[in-house]
Structure formats: structure tokens, C-alpha cells
N, C-alpha and C positions, 0 to 999 in steps of 0.2 A: 578227151572226146570235144567237141564244139558243144559251149549251151548255148541255147538262143535268147533275146532279151525278151522274151516271154516268159520262158520259163522264167527268168529270172524275179519279171516284177509281181510275178503268183505265190512264188517260194514270199516273198516280203509281206505280200498282201495275205496268204494264211497266216507268218508271226507276231503281223500282226491283230489278228482277229483274234488269236490263239490268249493273245496279254489281255487281251478288251476283258473278252467274256469269262478269262483268270478274274480280274479285277473287281468284277459284277457278281459273277454269280454266288461268292463265300455271303453268308448270311454275320452279321456281326450282330454279338450279345450284349446285354446292358454293360460296360464299361470297357468294350473294344475298340476299336477303330472304329470312323465311320465307311461308309461307301464312298466318298468321292477324297478323303485324306485320309488314310491309317491312323496318324497322329492323337483325330479326336477321339477324343471313349464317348459313347451314348449317351444318353442320360437313363438316370433310376426312376422310377416313378413312385411313391412308396407314401401313407399318410396312416394317420391314427384315432379313430376317433374313439370319443370319449362316451360312449356307452354303444353297444351291441345293439340291446332291445330299450326300448322307451315306451313315453305315453305318448299324443298329440299335443299336452298340454307342455312337454322338456323343450330349451333350446339344445342342441349338439354342437358339439367344437369339433370340429377337424382341420387337424395336428398336418400339417405338411411336413414329412419327411426326405423328400426327393434330395436328388444331386445331380449336377449336373444338368441342371433344365435353368431355364430359365423366363420361362413363363407358364403360364397352365391354366388351364378349365376346369372345371367343375360341374355334375352335369350330375345331382340330386334324385333322378332316376322320378323326378316328380313335373317335371317340366322346368321344373328350376334352372339356374344357372347360375357360376361365380368366378371369377376372374383374377381374387385374392389368392394371395399366397396361401393364406391357413384361412381357412369358411366358417362359418355358423349357420345353422338351417334346421328351420323348427316347422314341421311335418303337420301339415293340418287333415290327416286321413288316415285312418288305422292301414296296416299291409307290412309287404315286404318290398322294400326299394333298393336296387343296386346303385350304390353311390359311386360312382364312377371319378379318377382324376387322372386327367392327360398333361405331361410335363413335355415339353418342349425345348429343344434347345443347338447349339452350332454345330453337335454328335448326333442329331438326330431327333425322335419323338416317343416315347411308354407312356406305356398307359396302363391303371391300375384299377379295379374295384370292388366292394365288400360289398355284401347285404346288411339290412337296416334293415331290423322289425320294430314295427309302431304296435302300440296297442291303443285301444279303446279306454273312454274315462269308465269305470266303474264306479257306479254311487257310494256315498259314505252318510247310510244315512246317521242323524246326529240331532237333540233338540232340549231346550230347558222352557223348566215350569217357572208360572210369575210365580210362584211357594208355595211352600210345602205344610202339613200341619196346619190346615186353616180348621175351625168351624164350621159342620155343616148346617147348614147349605153350601157350600165354596163351588165359588168362581174361578178360573183358575186358566190363565192363560197359558197356551202355548204356543214355546217359540223355535219356529222350526230353521236345525240351523248344515240341514243338509247338504253333500257339495252332486254337482253330475247329478242329478235328480231334475224332474220334469214331473212324475205323476205323485201321491203321494193318500196313500189310505194311510186313518190313524183307530186304536179301538181303545178306548179311554178305559176299560173293564169295567165297567157298567152296561156292558151290553150297546152304550153307542158309537159311534162311528161318526169320522167324518172324511170328506178328500178333498178342504181346506190344506193352504198349504201353510196359514197358520192360525189352528183354530181353537178358540174359546165353549169353554161345555165346565157344565154347572152339576155338583156333585150335591144332594139331597140326598144321599145318608151317608151315614160314617163308618170309616169300616181304610181297610187297606191296599190301593188299585194298584194294577199293571199297568203300565199303558207304552203301547205298541206303536212306532208309526216305521211303514214300510214304503220306502223312499225305489223308483221305479225310473230307468237313464235308457239309453239306446242302447247301454253294454251292458245292461244286463239290471239288479236289484239288490237291495240288502234294509234289513233292519235294524230298530235297537229297541231298547224297553228300559224302562226306571217306576221307579216303585214310590207311587204315590200315596202320606197317608190323611186319611178327613177325618177330624176329633169334632165328637161330638161338642153339643154348647152345653155350658155345667148354667145350672137354672142357679142365681143367688140366694140366697136368702136363711141358707138354713146353715145352723152356725152351732161350735162348739165354742163356749172361750172366746168370740169374737172369730174364729176366723170361719172363710164360708169355704164352702162349695166353691171350686176356681181359685182359692187362694194358689201361690203358687210355691216351692219347697224351698225355694230359698227365705221370701218370707218369712211362712211357721216356722226357720231355723230363727232367724232374725228374734222372731219372738219368744221363743224360745231357748232364748243366750243360759247357758248355765246348766242344763240338764241334757242327760246320757237318753241317746236314742238308740235303737240298732234301722237297721237295713238288712233286710230280709225280701227279698222276690219269687215269684214263680214262676218257671220259663210257661211261657205259650204263646197263643197270636192271638191280643196281645199281651206282655209282660204284665203279669200285675204285682207292683211294687207296696210293699208295708213300709213309715217309718212307726217303729212303737216306742213311746215315751212311756215305759211303765210304772214307772212314782208316779205318774199325770194318771195313769190308768186313759189312753189316748193311744187314736192308730188312726195315723193319715195313710191313703190309701192315692194311688197314683196306674197312669197304665200307661203305654209305649210301648215300641216296636228293636226294644234292647233293655237287656241286661245292663244300662246305665240309664243312670233320674239324674238330669238337668234341672240346673237351680229355676228356671221357668217354666218344669210340668205341671200341671195345673190338680188339684184336688180335684176327685171323681169317689169317693167316698172317707167317711169320718165314722169313727166306733169311739165309743163313749162308755165309761164303766159309774157307778157312783163310786163316791157321789160328786166326784166330777157334774160338772152343770155347765149341759147341755143344752139347744135352745132349737126348735124346728122355727119354720118361719111365722105358725099360730102361737109361740112362746110353752111350745109344751116343753119341757126338762126331766130331763131323770131325777126322778123322785114323785114327779107329777101321779096325781091317782088316778088310775085307767078311768073311772065317772070322768075327768076332764077330759080324757083325750077320748076316749066315746064324744065328747058332748061338741068337742070341736070339730071332729074329721069325722064321725060318719061310726055307722058299724063298722066291724073289720071287714076291711075285702077279704084276707083269708089266712089262712093260718098257719104256718111253717112244720108239719108235720113233723120235718128230724130235729130242728134244734126250739122246736114248742116258742115260733113267737110266732107274733100278730102282727102282721105286716097292712100293708097301705102303699101297694107294688105301684099303685097310679105317680104318687109320691115320693117314690127312693124311699119310705121310712120306715125302720122296723121298732120295733115295743119288746122287751123282752121281761116278761114279770118271775120267771123261777120262783115259782109257788107261791107269788104272794102278789094277787093280783092286783092289790089295792098300789102299787108301787111302782114306776115304770125304773126300773136297777139297770137296762143298760140300752142304749138307743143307737143305731146303727143308720147310719144317713148315706145314702146312695144316688146319686143324679140316672136314672133307666136310661138315659138317654147320652147319658158320658162317654160312650163307647162304640153304640149304634148294637146289635146284634151277636157282633163278636167279641163279647165281652157281658156278661149275663148274672142280674145281683146274684144271684145262686153259687155263681162260682165267684165274687169276691166277696161273700160272705165265707164258705168252708175257706178260704186263702185266710181273713183274717183269723178265725177262730182257732184253725191248726197251733197258732204261733200264741194262745193264748194263757 
């Protein structure tokens, strides 16, 4: 059969078209030959992030683990870009960002993306005080050490408040106070509390054998070296501590908020029994007649119905006559402002008499 030249050209054109379509219609996956040269593999884009969730203050590291690529472009999803091989980035606002890496090589281009969640900074409330255990009236400076907060509310535990960042407050009454700081920021709030002890002032002048109210436990021990003593305490708010020198007929009283008694604690009460020599600020001692006590201090302010003691509450002094009104046989010296309303004279006296 005779074949025309037109038919031959038509057949050749169709064959070339089929070959061309076959070459470009096959999609190449990562690692396969490129579309133009089947011998060049396509790049594989991949990376690792140091954290999938972080805060706005954190710097995140992105480690490039791509293969078969020569150039790279990072898109952090917040309008920032980089062409470094490995990248670092700090997000300025909270949210979820799609971080994308585009890897380009001789075999083509590949792209991969990961979601990174950025959280806002939650406030941390923290503070410190200039001093604890001061005597009333006590002025305390509060140092605000909070983080990520812009507004502050202070509650000093005695009904007073403040909105200052670093306030100062004066406690007029002895006691134990819980100070609370509430710190607020853009992404929440937090609070912190501390307990603060304000001691009462000790009035000097009342003494037994030269030991005055306000002398420390350490100084008393150094005065009576060689004499045995017992340490007993009564749990409460505060604790009542008694240092009992039985052979001397002396009991020294302390108060704090711990079962431990340090050498720095100051006496707030002294109990003495005859024949020991105890002195008040006006010279009254054990053995002084009742008439002399009344002459100096005036009429009795009140009489204890339980223990039979004559009292001068305003002066923190009791005298017990034990049926012999002419002779002061016991003397109980107590500073009524020593620990405020939290520890009454009756509580202290009861604790002493229970261990006599």
C-alpha cells in the first residue's frame, strides 16, 4: 500500500508528543528524579523545633534537617523571615504560628510547616520585708519582687491596704500578721503571702537579781552558768516558754511563735519566790511588807479571785501574800504590752503556776 509523506509526518509528530507528555506528566516525590533530569533527586525539607509551646520571652531554636537542598527560606508566620541554614526566633505576641521551611536544590523545591504555640507571661507574685520581729510601733518596708505584673494590691493583715509597688507600713499593735500581695498583669494574676511578727515593747526597770525584763535568754544562761534549768513550753498563739531554775526559785518567761527558743529572745515575764531577792522599778522586793507596797503603788487595783494575788495590771506586777499579808512571798513581774492582746497576763501566770 502506498504511504503518503503526510501520513509519515503525522505519525512522527504523535510519537514525539506522547514522549513529551509522558516525561512531564509523572509527579516526582521527594528523593525521586527531577522532572527535567531523571538522575537528579528532589530535596526533602524537614526541621526540628526546640519547643512546640513557649512564652513570649523564650527564644526558640529551629534545627534544619533537610536533605538534597542548597538554599533555604524560613517563614515564622508572624511576618518574620530568615535564609539561615539553622534559625532562632523570639515571638513577640502570644498565639499559634505556622513556621514553614522551604528547601530548594538542583532537583526542585520542597516545603514543610509546623505549628508553634506562644503563651503570654503569667504574673509571679513575690516580695520581701525589711525586718521581722520588730517591736511595736514597727515600720516595715516591703520590696516588691513580682514579675510580669503592672498592678498591685497589698493587704497588711491589720485592715490597712495599699496599691503602691513598694509600700511602707507601720504596725501600731503587737501581734502576728499575714501580709498578702496580689499582682495583676496582662495575662492573669497571682498572689503571695508572708507572716510577719510584731513584738511588744519591753519596759525596762523591773528586775530580779539584776535580770531585767527584756534581757535575752542567752544573757540569762551566761549569768547562771552552773545552775540547772528546765525548758518547758505551752503550745499556743504565741507559744509560752518557761525557763525554770528550781534551785534558785526563779522562772523566766518568753513568748514567740515557735517551740524553739533562741538565745536572742527577750524576757517578758519573771517569777520569783521567797527568799530570792527580786526588785521592781521602785525598789519593792520579796519580803517587803504590804504597807510598803501600798505606800509606793497605792491601793490594789484588783485582786485575782483564783490565785489570791494582789495585782497592779497597769504596771504588770502581782504580789502574793499566802495568808501572811505583811510579807510579800511571791512576785510576778510581767510587761502587759509585751506581746499585745494575743497573750494575756492571765495566760502567762497560769502557765507559770502549773509548773511550780
